[in-house]
C-alpha positions as YAML, in Angstrom:
chain: A
units: angstrom
residues:
- id: 1
  name: UNK
  ca: [-59.37, 113.31, 110.73]
- id: 2
  name: UNK
  ca: [-57.35, 113.96, 108.51]
- id: 3
  name: UNK
  ca: [-55.63, 112.22, 105.41]
- id: 4
  name: UNK
  ca: [-52.66, 113.80, 104.04]
- id: 5
  name: UNK
  ca: [-53.21, 114.67, 100.28]
- id: 6
  name: UNK
  ca: [-50.09, 112.55, 99.23]
- id: 7
  name: UNK
  ca: [-50.85, 109.38, 100.98]
- id: 8
  name: UNK
  ca: [-54.45, 109.94, 99.42]
- id: 9
  name: UNK
  ca: [-53.44, 110.18, 96.28]
- id: 10
  name: UNK
  ca: [-51.07, 107.37, 96.48]
- id: 11
  name: UNK
  ca: [-54.59, 104.91, 97.75]
- id: 12
  name: UNK
  ca: [-56.35, 105.99, 95.12]
- id: 13
  name: UNK
  ca: [-53.97, 104.86, 92.40]
- id: 14
  name: UNK
  ca: [-53.49, 101.90, 93.81]
- id: 15
  name: UNK
  ca: [-57.18, 101.63, 94.00]
- id: 16
  name: UNK
  ca: [-57.83, 102.71, 89.82]
- id: 17
  name: UNK
  ca: [-54.81, 100.20, 89.50]
- id: 18
  name: UNK
  ca: [-56.83, 97.55, 91.14]
- id: 19
  name: UNK
  ca: [-59.58, 98.08, 89.79]
- id: 20
  name: UNK
  ca: [-58.87, 98.19, 86.72]
- id: 21
  name: UNK
  ca: [-57.22, 94.97, 87.14]
- id: 22
  name: UNK
  ca: [-60.45, 93.45, 87.65]
- id: 23
  name: UNK
  ca: [-62.59, 95.31, 84.80]
- id: 24
  name: UNK
  ca: [-60.04, 93.21, 82.68]
- id: 25
  name: UNK
  ca: [-60.40, 90.30, 84.27]
- id: 26
  name: UNK
  ca: [-64.22, 90.61, 83.79]
- id: 27
  name: UNK
  ca: [-64.43, 91.55, 80.09]
- id: 28
  name: UNK
  ca: [-62.17, 88.58, 79.40]
- id: 29
  name: UNK
  ca: [-64.88, 86.19, 80.81]
- id: 30
  name: UNK
  ca: [-67.25, 88.40, 78.94]
- id: 31
  name: UNK
  ca: [-65.37, 87.99, 75.58]
- id: 32
  name: UNK
  ca: [-65.07, 84.15, 76.14]
- id: 33
  name: UNK
  ca: [-65.16, 84.08, 71.74]
- id: 34
  name: UNK
  ca: [-61.59, 86.16, 72.41]
- id: 35
  name: UNK
  ca: [-60.30, 83.60, 74.93]
- id: 36
  name: UNK
  ca: [-61.44, 80.71, 74.63]
- id: 37
  name: UNK
  ca: [-60.84, 78.25, 71.33]
- id: 38
  name: UNK
  ca: [-64.65, 76.66, 70.01]
- id: 39
  name: UNK
  ca: [-63.86, 73.64, 72.07]
- id: 40
  name: UNK
  ca: [-62.75, 75.63, 75.26]
- id: 41
  name: UNK
  ca: [-65.83, 77.37, 75.63]
- id: 42
  name: UNK
  ca: [-66.92, 77.67, 79.84]
- id: 43
  name: UNK
  ca: [-70.46, 75.77, 80.30]
- id: 44
  name: UNK
  ca: [-71.65, 76.04, 84.55]
- id: 45
  name: UNK
  ca: [-74.10, 73.63, 85.74]
- id: 46
  name: UNK
  ca: [-76.84, 75.25, 84.52]
- id: 47
  name: UNK
  ca: [-75.90, 74.97, 80.94]
- id: 48
  name: UNK
  ca: [-74.73, 70.98, 81.35]
- id: 49
  name: UNK
  ca: [-77.79, 70.46, 82.90]
- id: 50
  name: UNK
  ca: [-80.08, 71.45, 80.42]
- id: 51
  name: UNK
  ca: [-77.20, 70.07, 77.61]
- id: 52
  name: UNK
  ca: [-77.43, 66.20, 79.19]
- id: 53
  name: UNK
  ca: [-80.88, 65.98, 80.80]
- id: 54
  name: UNK
  ca: [-79.95, 65.82, 84.11]
- id: 55
  name: UNK
  ca: [-79.98, 67.92, 88.07]
- id: 56
  name: UNK
  ca: [-77.71, 69.73, 89.66]
- id: 57
  name: UNK
  ca: [-76.56, 66.47, 92.29]
- id: 58
  name: UNK
  ca: [-75.72, 63.72, 89.48]
- id: 59
  name: UNK
  ca: [-73.18, 66.34, 87.94]
- id: 60
  name: UNK
  ca: [-72.03, 66.47, 91.56]
- id: 61
  name: UNK
  ca: [-71.59, 62.96, 91.28]
- id: 62
  name: UNK
  ca: [-69.52, 63.19, 88.07]
- id: 63
  name: UNK
  ca: [-67.43, 66.16, 90.03]
- id: 64
  name: UNK
  ca: [-67.02, 63.85, 92.84]
- id: 65
  name: UNK
  ca: [-65.86, 60.68, 91.08]
- id: 66
  name: UNK
  ca: [-63.80, 62.40, 88.84]
- id: 67
  name: UNK
  ca: [-65.68, 61.23, 85.59]
- id: 68
  name: UNK
  ca: [-66.21, 65.26, 84.79]
- id: 69
  name: UNK
  ca: [-63.53, 67.56, 85.13]
- id: 70
  name: UNK
  ca: [-64.05, 70.79, 86.25]
- id: 71
  name: UNK
  ca: [-62.64, 74.55, 86.65]
- id: 72
  name: UNK
  ca: [-63.58, 76.52, 90.13]
- id: 73
  name: UNK
  ca: [-63.74, 80.28, 89.88]
- id: 74
  name: UNK
  ca: [-65.01, 82.13, 93.64]
- id: 75
  name: UNK
  ca: [-68.09, 79.75, 94.05]
- id: 76
  name: UNK
  ca: [-69.06, 78.82, 90.66]
- id: 77
  name: UNK
  ca: [-68.12, 76.03, 88.62]
- id: 78
  name: UNK
  ca: [-67.07, 75.46, 84.89]
- id: 79
  name: UNK
  ca: [-66.96, 72.90, 82.42]
- id: 80
  name: UNK
  ca: [-64.87, 73.11, 78.98]
- id: 81
  name: UNK
  ca: [-66.81, 71.39, 75.95]
- id: 82
  name: UNK
  ca: [-64.42, 69.78, 75.32]
- id: 83
  name: UNK
  ca: [-63.66, 67.54, 78.55]
- id: 84
  name: UNK
  ca: [-68.65, 67.63, 78.64]
- id: 85
  name: UNK
  ca: [-67.52, 65.86, 74.73]
- id: 86
  name: UNK
  ca: [-65.07, 63.21, 75.93]
- id: 87
  name: UNK
  ca: [-67.39, 62.95, 79.11]
- id: 88
  name: UNK
  ca: [-70.13, 61.94, 77.02]
- id: 89
  name: UNK
  ca: [-68.09, 59.93, 74.50]
- id: 90
  name: UNK
  ca: [-66.80, 57.59, 77.54]
- id: 91
  name: UNK
  ca: [-69.72, 57.24, 79.25]
- id: 92
  name: UNK
  ca: [-72.68, 54.54, 78.99]
- id: 93
  name: UNK
  ca: [-75.59, 56.96, 79.26]
- id: 94
  name: UNK
  ca: [-78.38, 56.49, 77.22]
- id: 95
  name: UNK
  ca: [-76.82, 60.25, 74.88]
- id: 96
  name: UNK
  ca: [-75.49, 59.21, 71.24]
- id: 97
  name: UNK
  ca: [-73.35, 61.12, 69.63]
- id: 98
  name: UNK
  ca: [-74.99, 62.16, 66.41]
- id: 99
  name: UNK
  ca: [-77.72, 64.04, 69.87]
- id: 100
  name: UNK
  ca: [-75.00, 65.41, 71.85]
- id: 101
  name: UNK
  ca: [-73.32, 66.89, 68.82]
- id: 102
  name: UNK
  ca: [-76.73, 68.02, 67.53]
- id: 103
  name: UNK
  ca: [-77.18, 70.40, 70.51]
- id: 104
  name: UNK
  ca: [-74.22, 71.18, 70.71]
- id: 105
  name: UNK
  ca: [-74.61, 72.53, 67.09]
- id: 106
  name: UNK
  ca: [-77.45, 74.51, 67.21]
- id: 107
  name: UNK
  ca: [-76.48, 76.08, 70.76]
- id: 108
  name: UNK
  ca: [-73.52, 77.32, 69.09]
- id: 109
  name: UNK
  ca: [-75.82, 78.68, 66.42]
- id: 110
  name: UNK
  ca: [-77.61, 80.70, 69.42]
...
């Protein structure tokens, strides 16, 4: 099979442009300090399970009943720190605000 040089060049430019766009998207996810405010940093399921001492299933229940806002990127679920803080402050769980803030301070100091 023969591919004309002009067609190949145009195709490679298109591919290069798309890869550059994907690279910028990935870079913005890695450099969350530049993208998100302090209270908007994303937490994933694992982060939140460890922070709240709950299971993945419990987080799923919170998402399903609408009590914990979330964002989905592809197959991965993220939570804004400000939404988690609001959730913790509203719930009647045995969590106390001081313990939550201490954990967040320790986490941000790492």
